[in-house]
C-alpha positions as a Markdown table, in Angstrom:
| # | Residue | x | y | z |
|---|---|---|---|---|
| 1 | Met | -103.2 | -22.0 | 127.0 |
| 2 | Asn | -99.6 | -23.7 | 128.4 |
| 3 | Thr | -100.7 | -26.6 | 129.8 |
| 4 | Leu | -102.5 | -27.6 | 127.3 |
| 5 | Leu | -100.2 | -27.3 | 124.3 |
| 6 | Leu | -97.6 | -29.4 | 126.1 |
| 7 | Thr | -99.5 | -32.5 | 126.8 |
| 8 | Leu | -100.9 | -32.2 | 123.2 |
| 9 | Ser | -96.8 | -32.7 | 122.8 |
| 10 | Gln | -96.3 | -35.3 | 124.8 |
| 11 | Asn | -99.2 | -36.8 | 126.4 |
| 12 | Leu | -101.2 | -40.1 | 125.2 |
| 13 | Trp | -105.2 | -39.8 | 124.8 |
| 14 | Ala | -108.4 | -41.1 | 126.2 |
| 15 | Ile | -110.2 | -39.4 | 123.9 |
| 16 | Glu | -113.2 | -39.1 | 120.8 |
| 17 | Pro | -111.3 | -38.0 | 117.3 |
| 18 | Asn | -114.0 | -35.9 | 116.4 |
| 19 | Phe | -113.2 | -34.3 | 119.1 |
| 20 | Ala | -109.8 | -34.0 | 118.8 |
| 21 | Leu | -109.9 | -32.9 | 115.8 |
| 22 | Lys | -112.0 | -29.9 | 116.9 |
| 23 | Tyr | -108.9 | -28.7 | 119.1 |
| 24 | Val | -106.5 | -28.9 | 117.0 |
| 25 | Ala | -108.1 | -26.8 | 114.6 |
| 26 | Glu | -109.0 | -23.9 | 117.4 |
| 27 | Leu | -105.2 | -23.9 | 118.4 |
| 28 | Glu | -103.8 | -23.9 | 114.9 |
| 29 | Lys | -105.7 | -20.7 | 114.8 |
| 30 | Met | -105.8 | -19.3 | 117.7 |
| 31 | Leu | -101.4 | -20.1 | 118.1 |
| 32 | Pro | -99.8 | -17.3 | 116.8 |
| 33 | Tyr | -102.0 | -14.4 | 118.9 |
| 34 | Ala | -101.5 | -16.0 | 121.9 |
| 35 | Lys | -101.9 | -14.7 | 125.5 |
| 36 | Phe | -100.2 | -16.6 | 128.1 |
| 37 | Glu | -102.5 | -15.1 | 131.6 |
| 38 | Lys | -104.2 | -17.6 | 134.8 |
| 39 | Leu | -107.9 | -15.8 | 134.5 |
| 40 | Pro | -110.4 | -16.5 | 136.8 |
| 41 | Glu | -112.8 | -20.2 | 135.8 |
| 42 | Pro | -116.3 | -19.3 | 134.7 |
| 43 | Val | -119.0 | -20.1 | 137.6 |
| 44 | Glu | -121.3 | -23.1 | 136.6 |
| 45 | Cys | -125.2 | -22.0 | 136.5 |
| 46 | Met | -128.0 | -24.1 | 135.1 |
| 47 | Asn | -131.6 | -24.0 | 135.9 |
| 48 | Val | -132.9 | -27.0 | 138.1 |
| 49 | Ala | -135.7 | -28.3 | 139.3 |
| 50 | Thr | -134.9 | -31.1 | 142.7 |
| 51 | Lys | -138.2 | -31.9 | 145.3 |
| 52 | Glu | -135.8 | -31.7 | 148.0 |
| 53 | Ala | -132.5 | -30.3 | 148.2 |
| 54 | Asn | -130.5 | -27.4 | 146.9 |
| 55 | Ile | -128.4 | -28.6 | 143.9 |
| 56 | Ile | -124.8 | -25.9 | 145.2 |
| 57 | Pro | -122.2 | -25.5 | 141.6 |
| 58 | Phe | -118.7 | -24.8 | 142.7 |
| 59 | Ser | -117.4 | -21.6 | 143.2 |
| 60 | Tyr | -114.0 | -20.9 | 142.9 |
| 61 | Arg | -115.0 | -17.2 | 144.9 |
| 62 | Asp | -117.2 | -20.2 | 147.7 |
| 63 | Glu | -113.9 | -23.2 | 147.2 |
| 64 | Asn | -114.8 | -25.2 | 150.4 |
| 65 | Phe | -119.0 | -24.5 | 150.6 |
| 66 | Asp | -119.1 | -22.6 | 153.5 |
| 67 | Asn | -122.1 | -20.8 | 152.6 |
| 68 | Val | -124.5 | -23.6 | 152.0 |
| 69 | Gln | -127.5 | -24.5 | 153.1 |
| 70 | Lys | -127.5 | -27.9 | 155.3 |
| 71 | Gly | -127.9 | -31.2 | 153.0 |
| 72 | Ser | -127.5 | -29.2 | 149.8 |
| 73 | Ile | -126.0 | -31.4 | 147.0 |
| 74 | Ala | -122.7 | -30.0 | 145.2 |
| 75 | Leu | -122.3 | -29.4 | 141.3 |
| 76 | Ile | -118.5 | -29.7 | 140.4 |
| 77 | Ser | -118.1 | -29.1 | 136.3 |
| 78 | Leu | -115.6 | -31.8 | 133.6 |
| 79 | Arg | -115.9 | -29.6 | 130.5 |
| 80 | Gly | -114.1 | -29.9 | 127.9 |
| 81 | Val | -110.2 | -31.7 | 127.3 |
| 82 | Met | -109.0 | -33.3 | 129.7 |
| 83 | Thr | -105.6 | -32.4 | 131.4 |
| 84 | Lys | -104.3 | -33.2 | 134.8 |
| 85 | His | -103.3 | -30.1 | 135.6 |
| 86 | Asp | -104.7 | -26.2 | 135.8 |
| 87 | Gln | -105.1 | -24.9 | 131.8 |
| 88 | Tyr | -104.0 | -20.8 | 132.5 |
| 89 | Cys | -106.7 | -20.0 | 130.3 |
| 90 | Gly | -109.2 | -22.9 | 129.6 |
| 91 | Pro | -111.0 | -25.7 | 131.9 |
| 92 | Val | -109.1 | -26.5 | 135.2 |
| 93 | Gly | -107.2 | -30.0 | 135.6 |
| 94 | Ala | -108.5 | -33.7 | 136.8 |
| 95 | Glu | -105.6 | -33.4 | 139.7 |
| 96 | Thr | -108.0 | -30.2 | 140.9 |
| 97 | Ile | -111.3 | -31.1 | 139.6 |
| 98 | Ala | -110.8 | -34.3 | 141.8 |
| 99 | Lys | -109.6 | -32.2 | 144.7 |
| 100 | Arg | -113.6 | -30.2 | 145.0 |
| 101 | Ile | -114.5 | -33.8 | 144.9 |
| 102 | Leu | -113.2 | -34.9 | 147.8 |
| 103 | Thr | -113.9 | -31.3 | 149.5 |
| 104 | Ala | -117.1 | -31.3 | 148.5 |
| 105 | Asp | -117.4 | -34.8 | 150.7 |
| 106 | Asn | -116.0 | -33.5 | 153.5 |
| 107 | Gln | -118.1 | -30.5 | 154.3 |
| 108 | Pro | -121.0 | -31.4 | 156.6 |
| 109 | Lys | -123.6 | -29.4 | 155.1 |
| 110 | Ile | -123.2 | -31.2 | 151.8 |
| 111 | Thr | -125.4 | -34.3 | 151.4 |
| 112 | Ala | -123.6 | -35.8 | 148.1 |
| 113 | Thr | -122.0 | -34.8 | 144.3 |
| 114 | Ile | -123.0 | -34.4 | 141.0 |
| 115 | Leu | -119.7 | -34.2 | 138.5 |
| 116 | Leu | -121.6 | -32.6 | 135.7 |
| 117 | Val | -119.8 | -34.2 | 132.4 |
| 118 | Glu | -119.4 | -32.7 | 129.1 |
| 119 | Ser | -116.2 | -33.7 | 127.5 |
| 120 | Gly | -115.1 | -35.9 | 124.4 |
| 121 | Gly | -112.1 | -37.1 | 126.8 |
| 122 | Gly | -108.0 | -36.6 | 126.8 |
| 123 | Ala | -105.4 | -37.5 | 128.5 |
| 124 | Ala | -105.0 | -40.9 | 129.8 |
| 125 | Thr | -102.7 | -39.2 | 132.7 |
| 126 | Ala | -106.2 | -37.2 | 134.0 |
| 127 | Ile | -108.9 | -40.3 | 134.8 |
| 128 | Asn | -107.4 | -41.3 | 137.9 |
| 129 | Pro | -107.3 | -38.2 | 139.6 |
| 130 | Ile | -110.8 | -38.3 | 139.6 |
| 131 | Ile | -111.8 | -41.6 | 140.1 |
| 132 | Asp | -109.4 | -41.5 | 143.4 |
| 133 | Ala | -111.2 | -39.1 | 144.3 |
| 134 | Leu | -114.7 | -40.7 | 143.2 |
| 135 | Thr | -114.0 | -44.2 | 145.1 |
| 136 | Ala | -112.6 | -42.5 | 148.4 |
| 137 | Cys | -116.0 | -40.3 | 149.3 |
| 138 | Lys | -118.2 | -41.6 | 151.5 |
| 139 | Lys | -121.4 | -39.9 | 150.3 |
| 140 | Pro | -123.3 | -41.0 | 147.1 |
| 141 | Thr | -121.8 | -39.8 | 143.9 |
| 142 | Ala | -123.6 | -39.0 | 140.8 |
| 143 | Val | -121.7 | -39.0 | 137.0 |
| 144 | Phe | -124.1 | -36.3 | 134.9 |
| 145 | Ile | -123.6 | -36.7 | 131.6 |
| 146 | Asp | -125.1 | -33.2 | 129.3 |
| 147 | Asp | -124.1 | -33.7 | 125.4 |
| 148 | Leu | -120.7 | -36.0 | 125.3 |
| 149 | Ala | -119.5 | -38.4 | 127.2 |
| 150 | Ala | -116.5 | -39.9 | 125.6 |
| 151 | Ser | -112.7 | -42.1 | 125.5 |
| 152 | Ala | -111.5 | -40.8 | 129.5 |
| 153 | Ala | -114.3 | -38.9 | 130.3 |
| 154 | Leu | -116.6 | -41.5 | 130.1 |
| 155 | Met | -113.8 | -44.3 | 131.7 |
| 156 | Ile | -114.3 | -42.3 | 134.9 |
| 157 | Ser | -118.0 | -42.4 | 135.3 |
| 158 | Pro | -118.6 | -46.5 | 136.8 |
| 159 | Phe | -117.2 | -44.9 | 140.0 |
| 160 | Ala | -119.3 | -42.5 | 140.6 |
| 161 | Asp | -122.8 | -44.1 | 142.4 |
| 162 | Ile | -124.9 | -42.9 | 139.9 |
| 163 | Val | -124.2 | -42.7 | 136.2 |
| 164 | Met | -127.5 | -40.2 | 134.3 |
| 165 | Ala | -127.2 | -38.8 | 130.9 |
| 166 | Arg | -129.1 | -35.5 | 130.5 |
| 167 | Tyr | -130.8 | -36.1 | 126.8 |
| 168 | Ala | -131.5 | -39.5 | 124.8 |
| 169 | Met | -129.3 | -37.9 | 122.3 |
| 170 | Ser | -126.7 | -37.2 | 124.4 |
| 171 | Gln | -123.3 | -38.7 | 122.6 |
| 172 | Ile | -121.7 | -41.5 | 124.6 |
| 173 | Gly | -118.6 | -44.0 | 123.9 |
| 174 | Ser | -115.3 | -43.8 | 122.4 |
| 175 | Leu | -113.6 | -46.5 | 125.1 |
| 176 | Gly | -110.1 | -46.2 | 124.2 |
| 177 | Val | -106.6 | -44.7 | 123.7 |
| 178 | Met | -104.4 | -43.6 | 121.1 |
| 179 | Gly | -100.9 | -42.1 | 120.6 |
| 180 | Ile | -100.3 | -39.3 | 118.0 |
| 181 | Tyr | -96.5 | -38.7 | 116.8 |
| 182 | Gln | -96.6 | -35.6 | 114.5 |
| 183 | Asn | -92.5 | -35.5 | 112.3 |
| 184 | Asp | -92.4 | -32.2 | 111.7 |
| 185 | Asp | -88.3 | -33.0 | 110.1 |
| 186 | Ala | -90.4 | -32.0 | 106.3 |
| 187 | Lys | -91.7 | -28.5 | 108.0 |
| 188 | Leu | -88.3 | -27.3 | 109.5 |
| 189 | Glu | -86.2 | -28.1 | 107.3 |
| 190 | Lys | -88.7 | -26.3 | 104.1 |
| 191 | Glu | -87.6 | -24.0 | 106.7 |
| 192 | Gly | -84.0 | -24.1 | 106.8 |
| 193 | Ile | -84.1 | -26.0 | 109.7 |
| 194 | Lys | -82.6 | -29.0 | 110.3 |
| 195 | Met | -82.3 | -30.7 | 113.5 |
| 196 | Tyr | -79.2 | -33.8 | 114.7 |
| 197 | Ser | -79.8 | -35.7 | 117.8 |
| 198 | Tyr | -76.8 | -37.5 | 119.3 |
| 199 | Tyr | -77.6 | -40.4 | 122.3 |
| 200 | Ser | -74.5 | -41.6 | 124.5 |
| 201 | Lys | -73.4 | -45.3 | 123.5 |
| 202 | Tyr | -74.7 | -46.4 | 127.2 |
| 203 | Ser | -79.1 | -45.1 | 125.7 |
| 204 | Ile | -79.2 | -47.6 | 123.7 |
| 205 | Ser | -83.1 | -48.2 | 124.8 |
| 206 | Lys | -83.1 | -44.6 | 124.8 |
| 207 | Asn | -86.4 | -43.4 | 122.8 |
| 208 | Lys | -86.7 | -46.2 | 120.7 |
| 209 | Asn | -89.9 | -45.5 | 120.9 |
| 210 | Glu | -91.0 | -42.0 | 120.5 |
| 211 | Ile | -87.7 | -43.0 | 117.6 |
| 212 | Glu | -89.5 | -45.7 | 115.4 |
| 213 | Ala | -92.8 | -43.9 | 115.8 |
| 214 | Leu | -92.2 | -41.0 | 114.5 |
| 215 | Gln | -90.9 | -42.9 | 111.2 |
| 216 | Gly | -94.2 | -44.1 | 110.9 |
| 217 | Asn | -93.3 | -47.7 | 112.8 |
| 218 | Gly | -95.8 | -47.1 | 115.2 |
| 219 | Glu | -95.9 | -50.6 | 116.4 |
| 220 | Leu | -93.1 | -51.0 | 119.5 |
| 221 | Ala | -95.2 | -47.3 | 120.6 |
| 222 | Leu | -98.1 | -49.3 | 120.7 |
| 223 | Asn | -97.1 | -52.5 | 122.0 |
| 224 | Lys | -95.2 | -50.7 | 125.2 |
| 225 | Tyr | -97.2 | -48.1 | 125.9 |
| 226 | Ile | -100.2 | -47.5 | 124.2 |
| 227 | Asp | -101.9 | -51.2 | 124.6 |
| 228 | Pro | -101.5 | -51.9 | 127.8 |
| 229 | Ile | -102.1 | -48.1 | 129.0 |
| 230 | Cys | -105.3 | -49.2 | 127.2 |
| 231 | Arg | -106.2 | -52.9 | 128.5 |
| 232 | Asp | -105.5 | -51.4 | 132.2 |
| 233 | Leu | -108.6 | -48.7 | 131.3 |
| 234 | Leu | -110.7 | -50.4 | 129.7 |
| 235 | Ser | -110.3 | -53.1 | 132.5 |
| 236 | Lys | -110.9 | -50.8 | 135.3 |
| 237 | Tyr | -113.4 | -49.7 | 133.7 |
| 238 | Ala | -115.2 | -53.3 | 133.0 |
| 239 | Thr | -114.3 | -53.9 | 136.2 |
| 240 | Arg | -116.3 | -51.9 | 137.8 |
| 241 | Arg | -119.0 | -51.2 | 136.1 |
| 242 | Gly | -119.7 | -54.8 | 136.3 |
| 243 | Ala | -123.1 | -56.9 | 135.6 |
| 244 | Lys | -124.6 | -54.1 | 133.7 |
| 245 | Leu | -122.7 | -53.8 | 130.7 |
| 246 | Arg | -124.0 | -56.2 | 128.5 |
| 247 | Asp | -120.4 | -56.4 | 126.4 |
| 248 | Asp | -118.0 | -58.9 | 128.2 |
| 249 | Leu | -114.3 | -57.6 | 127.7 |
| 250 | Ala | -113.0 | -60.9 | 128.8 |
| 251 | Ala | -114.1 | -61.9 | 125.2 |
| 252 | Phe | -113.4 | -59.1 | 123.8 |
| 253 | Met | -110.3 | -59.4 | 124.8 |
| 254 | Ser | -110.0 | -63.2 | 124.3 |
| 255 | Asn | -111.0 | -62.4 | 120.1 |
| 256 | Val | -109.0 | -59.7 | 119.6 |
| 257 | Asp | -105.7 | -60.8 | 120.6 |
| 258 | Ala | -106.3 | -64.4 | 118.5 |
| 259 | Gly | -107.1 | -61.7 | 115.3 |
| 260 | Asn | -111.2 | -63.1 | 115.4 |
| 261 | Phe | -112.3 | -59.8 | 114.5 |
| 262 | Asp | -115.2 | -61.3 | 112.0 |
| 263 | Arg | -116.6 | -62.8 | 116.3 |
| 264 | Ile | -116.5 | -58.9 | 117.8 |
| 265 | Ser | -119.5 | -56.7 | 116.6 |
| 266 | Ala | -119.7 | -53.5 | 115.4 |
| 267 | Asn | -121.6 | -52.4 | 118.5 |
| 268 | Asn | -119.2 | -53.7 | 121.7 |
| 269 | Val | -118.7 | -51.0 | 124.1 |
| 270 | Phe | -115.4 | -51.8 | 123.7 |
| 271 | Thr | -114.5 | -51.3 | 119.8 |
| 272 | Gly | -114.7 | -47.5 | 120.7 |
| 273 | Glu | -117.9 | -47.2 | 119.3 |
| 274 | Met | -120.1 | -43.9 | 120.6 |
| 275 | Phe | -123.9 | -43.9 | 121.1 |
| 276 | Phe | -127.0 | -42.1 | 121.7 |
| 277 | Ala | -127.7 | -42.1 | 125.3 |
| 278 | His | -131.0 | -44.1 | 124.5 |
| 279 | Glu | -128.5 | -47.1 | 123.1 |
| 280 | Cys | -127.0 | -46.7 | 126.5 |
| 281 | Leu | -128.8 | -48.1 | 129.5 |
| 282 | Pro | -129.3 | -51.1 | 130.5 |
| 283 | Gly | -131.4 | -54.4 | 130.1 |
| 284 | Ser | -132.2 | -52.9 | 126.5 |
| 285 | Gly | -129.1 | -51.4 | 125.8 |
| 286 | Asn | -125.5 | -51.4 | 126.2 |
| 287 | Gly | -125.1 | -50.5 | 130.4 |
| 288 | Leu | -123.0 | -48.1 | 129.2 |
| 289 | Ile | -125.1 | -45.3 | 131.6 |
| 290 | Asp | -128.1 | -46.2 | 134.8 |
| 291 | Ser | -130.2 | -43.6 | 133.8 |
| 292 | Ile | -131.9 | -40.6 | 131.3 |
| 293 | Gly | -133.6 | -37.3 | 133.1 |
| 294 | Ser | -132.7 | -34.7 | 134.4 |
| 295 | Ile | -130.8 | -33.2 | 137.5 |
| 296 | Gly | -133.1 | -32.3 | 138.9 |
| 297 | Glu | -133.8 | -36.4 | 139.1 |
| 298 | Cys | -130.3 | -37.3 | 138.9 |
| 299 | Ala | -130.9 | -34.5 | 142.9 |
| 300 | Asp | -133.2 | -36.9 | 143.7 |
| 301 | Gln | -131.5 | -39.9 | 143.7 |
| 302 | Leu | -128.7 | -39.4 | 145.1 |
| 303 | Leu | -130.8 | -38.0 | 147.9 |
| 304 | Gln | -132.3 | -41.4 | 148.4 |
| 305 | Leu | -129.2 | -42.9 | 149.0 |
| 306 | Ser | -128.4 | -40.6 | 152.0 |
| 307 | His | -131.2 | -41.3 | 153.1 |
| 308 | Ser | -130.5 | -44.9 | 153.1 |
| 309 | Gln | -127.3 | -44.8 | 153.4 |
| 310 | Ile | -125.6 | -46.9 | 151.6 |
| 311 | Lys | -123.2 | -46.1 | 148.7 |
| 312 | Phe | -124.5 | -48.6 | 145.6 |
| 313 | Ser | -121.8 | -50.8 | 144.0 |
| 314 | Thr | -121.3 | -51.5 | 140.3 |
| 315 | Lys | -119.5 | -54.3 | 141.3 |
């Protein structure tokens, strides 16, 4: 919980807005009663049907997948809000998930890895650790989207070999980055608290962008942080997803930079729009995913990649 609170207070977010508001509302209810304890992480349980392989959920009781049959497929979960570091009473962070992915990939008994995703995104800093881990894997990997993969949770997906959604109505999209700056001055002053900040005369630019944003002027923060990070993440996503995407990122950015918003389709994937999975298929859709099917079908596709001893490339 305290990791989540710290993250909320200081990070830029790649998150779907409704998903974020749900967490803010819940936190407001919980804060007066919060107790900060490290609780055991629940073990992922899912009934699956696959032709050939056992799908083994990650378990904190067997962190190295030692007690599995040869040829098994590892199942690692990414659920809830994404943070870089572990939450003390909530989902583990991206660093831990990345470690689990690499542990599974390096385990001789594991044939492939499925990353089960059900998340509306989270901190922008939570994206790269998982991208790095998926990129480093030597065995086939899949991102399997349960009901939701938005923003940061979708940005990691093309770095797996297969991107599959569980349901036709799974929600996918919201590619983008936003920054939240909350000015509590009026509330604090009402409570009798007045805060003053004094900067050294040598600290000319210290916190300049943040102070402007807290006063309602977000241009400096947008130009310095939010827009560059967004361009970088979208570029990584589009480069990796490649020709499967219906929309072209270079054309999109060119139109945005020139102010030609009338030339941008409302359902362009880079605008931050949300879609249903059946709208995201290659060819007939926008290309955000490869297919729709069960986790067993996902496992069978991974086995085919494993048997052919090739890793699928989306470049």
